[in-house]
N, C-alpha and C positions, 0 to 999 in steps of 0.2 A: 451476448451483450458484452460490450467492451469493458475493460477494467475501469476506464474513466467514468463510464456511465454508472457502473456499480458503486464506485466510490462516491460519486455525486449523489446517487440515490440514498446511500447510507448516511451521508452527511446531512442531507435534508431531513431524513427520518429522525436523526438524533436532535436536530435543531427544532423540529416540530414537537418532539417529546418534551424538550425544554420549555417551549411556549406553553404547552398544556399544563406542565407541572408548576410553573411559576407565574403564569398569567401575565407575562410581560412580553413586549415585542422584542424579538431577537434581531440582531443586526444582520443585514443581507450578506455580509462578508463571511459569516460563520461557516456556511457550507464549504466555501473555498478554503478556509482555515483548516477545517477537518480533513479535506483532501490533501492538503500540504503535509499534515502530520502523518496521515496514512501512507503517503508516498515518500516519506522521510525527506521532504524538502525543507522542513523545519524540525527542530528537536522538541522534546516534550516540554522543556522549560519555556521556550518561546511560545508554544501553544498555550500553556497555562497562563502566562503573563498576558498575552494578547486577548485571549478569551475573557479573562477577568476585566480587562480594560473596556471591552465592548459590552460589558454588563452582565455576563454570565456569572452565576454564583460560583464560589470556589469549589463547593462540593460537587456541583454538576460538572465543572470543568475537569476535575480530577477523574470523575467517573467516566466522562466521555473519552478522556485520554486513555484510560485503561481499556475501553472497548476498541478504540481505533488502533491501538498498538498491540493489543493482545497481551499486554504486560501489566502486572500489578506490582509496584515497587514494594520492596520489603519494608514493613512497618517497623518503626523504632520500638525497642522494648518498652513495655509499660512502665511508666515512671511511678515512683512512690506517691501515695496520696498526699497532696499538699497540706501543710499545716497553716492555720491562720494565726496571725499575730507576729510580733517582733518588729525591731527597727533595723533596717538595712543601712549600714554606715558606708559612705562612699567618699573617697578623696577625689575632689574635682574643683577646679576654679569656680568661685562664686562671683559672678560678674554682675554689673548693673542689669536690671531686668525691667526696662520701661515699656517700650512699644514692640510687641511681637512682630509687627510688620517690618521693622527695621533691624531685627536681630541679625548679627553678623558673626556669631559664634554658636557652634553646636551646644556648648556648655550652657549658654543662656536658655536655649530651648529645652535642655534636659530638665532643668528645674521647672520651667514653665509648663512642660507637656503633661504634668500631672494636675495642672490647674485648668489651662485652656487646651482644647483639643482640635484635631483636624477632621476634615470631611472623610478622609481616607487614611489608610495605614499601609505603607510598604513594608512588608515583613523582611526578615533577614534573608529569605530565599528569593527576594526581588519580585515577589508577587504582591500586587496591590489589592487590598480588600476593603470593604466598607468599614466605617468607623462612626462618625456622627451622621453620615449618610447611610441609609440602609440598602440603597441600590442606585443605579444610574443607567441611562441608555443614551446612545448617540445616534444622530441621523445618519443616513447612508453616506452623505457627503462629509461627515465629521465636522460640520460647521455649527451644529446645534447639539448641546448637551443638556440633558435634564437629570437633575439629582433629586432623589426622593429622600427626605430626612427622617431620622428616627423620631417617633412620637413618644411623649412622656418624659423626655429628657429635661431636667431642671437645672437652671443656673444656681450657683451657690447662694444667691440672694433671694431665691424662691421663684424667679421669673421662669416662664416656659421658654425653651429653646425653639426658635422658629426661623423661617426663611429670612425674616427681617434682619436677624443677626448676621447671617451669611452675606446678605446683600450689603449691609453696612461694612462688613469686613473687607469684602472684595473691592467695593468702590473706593475704600481708603487706599488699598494697594495701587489702584489705577489712577489715583490722584498724585501728580508729581510733587505736590507740596508735602506728601507723607515721606517721600524719599525711600520708598521700598524697592529692594532689588527684584521684587516680583514683577515689576514692569518689564524686565528682561525675560523672565520665565514665562509669562503669559502674553507673548508677542502677538498671538492671534486675536487678542482683545485690545490691542494697543495701536495707536497711530501717532504720527508726529504732527504737533500743532503748528500754527503760524509762528509761534514764538520759538520753534525748534525743539520744544520739550515733548517727550513721550507722555501720552495720557490715554485713558480708556476711550474706546469708540462709543458712539451713542448707542444706548440700549444694549450694552454688553451684558448687563445683569438684569434679569427680569424675574420678579416674584410672581409665580403662578398662583400659589395659595400658601397657607401658613406653613406647609411642610413640603413644598415643591418649588424648586428654583431652576431657572433656565439660563444658560449662558449662550449668547449669540455671538458667533465669531466672524471675523472678516475673511478667514481662510480656514482650511481644514487643519485640525490638530488632533493627533491620535492620543497624546499623553496627558490629557486633562486630569484624569484621576491620579496619575503619578505626580503631576505638578502640585496637587493639593497636599502632598505630604513632604514638602520642603520645610526646612526649619523656620523660615519666616512666614509660614502660611497657617498658623493657628487661628481658629475662629474666636473672635472676641465678642463680648456683649454689645448689643446695638447702642448702648449708652457710652461706650468707650470713646474717649476723646470729645464727648459732649456733656452728658450728665455727669460722667466720671472723668477725672483727669486721666490722660493717656499715659498712665504709669502703672504697669501690672503689679509692681512690688508694693504700691500704695493701695491699689484697688484690685486685689486678686480675685475678681469675680470670674468663676469658670464653671465648666460642665464636668471637669475631671473628678477623679476619685479622691483627691486630697484638697486640703486647705493649707494656706501658708501660715505656719505658726510662729516662725521666727526667720528674719532675713537681715543679714548684715554683709555688705559687699566686702569681699576679701577675707571673710571669716567663715560664715556658715549660712545654710538655708535648711530649715526644718519643715518638713511636710507631714501632716497628720491626716489619716484617713477620715473622710467625711462620714457622718452617720447616714444610714439608709442604704438602699440598694444602688449598685452602680450599673449604669445602662449597658456596659460591655461585659457583664458577667461578674464572677467573683474576683475581688481584689484582696489578696491574702495579707499583705503587709499592713501593719498598723502605722508605721512611720518610715519615711525615707529621710536620712540625715546626710546632708552634704557638708564636707569640711574642706576649706581652702588651705592647702599646705604650701601655697606660693609657687614660684617658678622653679624652685630647686627640685629637680626630679628625684634626687636622693631622699628628700623628705617624704615624697609620695611612697617610695618603696619602704622606707623606715616605718611609716604608719601601717603599712600592710604587714610587714614582718613582725611588728609588735602587737598586731591584732587590734590596733586602735580603730581600724576600718576593715570592712569586709570586702571591699572592692576598690580598685584604682581605675580612674577614667581611661588611662592609657599607660601601657608599659613602654618606656623608651627602649629603642632597640639595643642600646648598650647596657641595659639592665636585665635583659631576658635571661641570661645564664644565671644571674644572681637569684632571680625570682624562681627559676626552675628548681633551685636547691631548697626551697621552703616546702617542707613535707605536707603542710596543711593548705596548700594553695593549688588551684587549677589555673593553667594558662589557656587562654582562648585566642586563637588566631583567626583573622578574616582576610581573605584576598579581596582587595578593594581597588577602587579608582581614586584613592587618596594620592596626592602628588604635590609637587611644587614646580612652578614654571619660572624660568629666568626671562621674564617678559620685558620687551622693549616698549617704551612709549613712543609710538611712531611719529608723533608730532614734534619730538625734541631732537635737536642735532646731537650727534651725527646719525642718530637712529632713524631720522626721516628719510635717509637714503637706503632703499632696500638692499643695495649691494653691500653695505656695511653690515646690516643684519644677517644677510646670507653668508658673508665671510665668517662672522663670528660663529654662526650655527654650524658651519662646515667643519669647524675644529673639534667638535664634540665627539668623544668616544663614550657613548652612553653606558656600555657594559662596565668599563673601568670605574666610572663614577658610582654606579650601583654597587659594585663589588667592594670598593674601598670606603665609600662614605656610608653605605647602609648594609654592609655585610652580606650583600646579595639577597636580602630579604624582600624580594619584589620582582619586577620585570622591567626591561628597558622600555622607554617611551619612544614616540616617533614624531615629536614636535608638533602635534595637532590637538592634544587634550581629549582624545577619544580613546578609551581603554579597551583592550581585548575582551574584558569581561562585560562590556556594554553590549546589549543585544543588537544595537544598531552599528556596531563597529565594522569597518571595512579594512581589510589588510592592504597596505600599500607596500611597494618594494622597500626592503630594508635600507636604512640610512647608513652611510659609511663615512668615516672621517676622511676628509680630503684637503690636505694642507695646500696642495698646488692650486686647487680651485679657490681657496680662501685668499691666497696671495694675489691671484689674478683679479678677483673681485675687488679687493682693497685698492689695487693699482688703478683699476677702471674707475673707482670712486674718488680718486685723487689722493690716495695714501700709499704711494709706492714704497715708502720707508717704514710703513707700519703705522699703528694708531694706539693711543692710550685711552682707555675707557674705565668707568667706575660702575660697580654693581652694589646696590644697597641691599643689606641683609640684616635681619633681626633675630635669626635662630628661633623663629616663632614656634617651630615644632621640634626643636632640639638642635644640639651641636652638629648633627650630621649636615645641616644646611651650610654651615661655614666650611665643613670638610668638602662638600660638593663644590662649593665656589673655588676653594683652593686647588682642587684637582683640575677643574676646568681652566683655571688660571694657568696651570702648568701645561695643559694641552694646547692652549692658544698661543703660547710663546713661540712655537715653531713657525707660526704664520706672521710673526712680527706684531702680534696683538698683546699689549700689556693690560691686564685686568687688575685694577686696584679694588680691593674689597672694603667697602665702607660698612664696618660692623657696628651696629647700634643696638641699644636695648629693644626688646620686643615691642614694648608700648610705643617707643619712638618710631619704629618701623611702620606700625599701623597708622601713624599720623601722615605718612608720606607714601603709603603703598600704591596709591593710584596717581601719584604725582611725580615720583622719582623717575628720571629718564630711563634708568634700568634698575630693576628690582627683582628679588627672588621671593615669590609669593606662594604660600601654601594654599592649596584648595582641597576641600573635602570631597568625599565620594558623593556622586549622584547616580541613581539607577540607570539613567539614559545619557548617551552622548549628546543628544539634542538639548537636554536640559542644561548641561554645562555650557555648550556653545551659545545657547540663547542668553544665559546669564552673563557670560563673559565677553562675547565678541560681536554682538549686534551693535549697530551704530547707535550711539546715544544712550545706551542703558546704563543705570547707575554703577554697575560693577565692571564696566569695560575699562579696565585699568590700562590697557594698551592703546586706548583711543583709536581702536581699529575702525575703519570706515571703508567697507568694500561692498558696493551694491550687489555684485555677483555672489558674494558669500551670503548676504542676507536673503537673496532670492533662492539660493540653493538650499539654505536651511529651512526656509518656508516650505519648499518642495518636499524635503525629507520628512518634515514634521507631519505632513498631510498624506503620507503614503502608507497604506495598510499592509501591503505585501512585504513581508520581512526581508526577503532577498532583494526586492526592488528598492526598498528603503536603504539597504546597505550600499547599493550602487550609488544612490544619491548622496549618502553620507560620504562616500569616497570623494565626491566632488568637493564637499565642504572641507574635508581633511586635507586634500591636496592644496586648496587655496590657502589655508592657514600655513601649511608646511612650506609652500613656495614663497609666501610673503614673509616667512621667517620672523614671526612676531614673538614666538615663545620657544627658544631652546629649552627642551624639557628632558631632563636626564632619565627619570625612571618613575614607575608606579611603585607604591610601597605597601607591603602588608602591614596590618595593624594588630596589636596585641593588647588584650585586657587580662587582668588577673583577679580571681575571686577566691575568698576563703571557701573551702570545700563544703561548708555548711550552707552555702548559697545554692539553691536548687532551681531548676527550670529556666536558667539564664542562657540566652543565645546572644553572641556578639553581632551587632548590626554593623554592616560595613561603613555606615556613616557615623558610627559610635552613638547613635540614638539610644536612649534608655527606654526600652520597652519592658517594663517590669510587671505587666499584667499577669504573667504566669510564674513570677519569681516568688519563692517562699524560703523560709529559713528552717533548717533542720538542726535545732539547738539541742 
């Protein structure tokens, strides 16, 4: 018998065992996925992630991976027994917290995520697991997804959590009047109306029964479970925006472990543990206390050093060495797809000419900017916003600085004597952003390109981030490249700050999103990446590592690459 047949037989055996054990239909692609792991066409992490997406329980996925590879990863040392109680004090900006569907900052969601919760949770290891949903399954063509919800979950006002809440929430996302960025994320449920606005397709959301909900898509989409754990995708009560004003800070009705005890924008947010059992297991902390120490990063570090707080949301890269010298502090590093893009708005002169954009991009020495502006704490980017840590990343030929090419492109565009342009920047993630602009300014001078840096306050930048002809915008980590591309570069979606409109790109992204085979999906992502790179809409210097710091008494904490606060396992050893 051939190895291929043996592998196929084994994969089918493991799949059938899963069906018998869990009483759920398994996806027809799982035998092929097993074969790919066994023959080392994919790695263990890709297998775990994709098996979980297709509805396999995490426990079963890990067990199957062990059997197929013949390897059992070394388990972490047993942690100490968690202690219940105590207040975790965190330095983080406390921003307005009205409608979760329109959240535009992770910090907003970090306060809210202990009140309102998500259908799924993407862990720090990039594997997505059930949360308010207890399981899900996809049709073979990935156009129909059925989510089974946990039973017995109560809203803080005493109501039962049901499919009606999920339907209400998702339909709000798909309504252009809500203004949610989720219109870009859930492109498979969205179409363009006669008025040119994106909106949900008919029957996109179908309530099957009180705890079963179905999503009917116009095209295949693999990442539905992952999409449900983006920071604007918390599930709100069915009365939100109707019976209750669409303001979570005023109507903090949720399914989470905490209630909102005190909230003041720019000052503090105090969360207290709700009475009763929590649906996701033990929640050890009695309180989570957020304190806003403003934009001055020195104040964040001072609060940590004086032990006024137990954790800071983020350690600026220029403060890492200072924090390392604090004997009672642990530094946590995460390799991420956090970045900032020098994006052009392609409808604005002179950036409506692709030759001008290509000329400016050709001047960039990515490594020099990373080394000088961010102390080398990351990796160079490739001007297409898909990171090497994304499982759907495809490697393209390395970019090289080319001044001769830049001069010729400028001349062809009608600027033989050079050009003067302006980039808007608000240092929204730190002073390294101005440093990066200054280094790029120097690099571009050799091609006759003068870059003026319009430095403005962070709040002012966020007023023009999607309007300035050229701007330097920070983007947070997402677990998939397709998620970023859908949010930022599809035609007409709310966060398309570049005003990019390329039907070939939209079609290529649709194709990639619906491809199960990991290696085939990477080939299709290469098409998306190359289109963005060739159209030169986002000179992108680097990807950056992120750092958090906690007092050593904080136990069970893991840094999430998106800086999401997942405190379900956190406890204090006082």
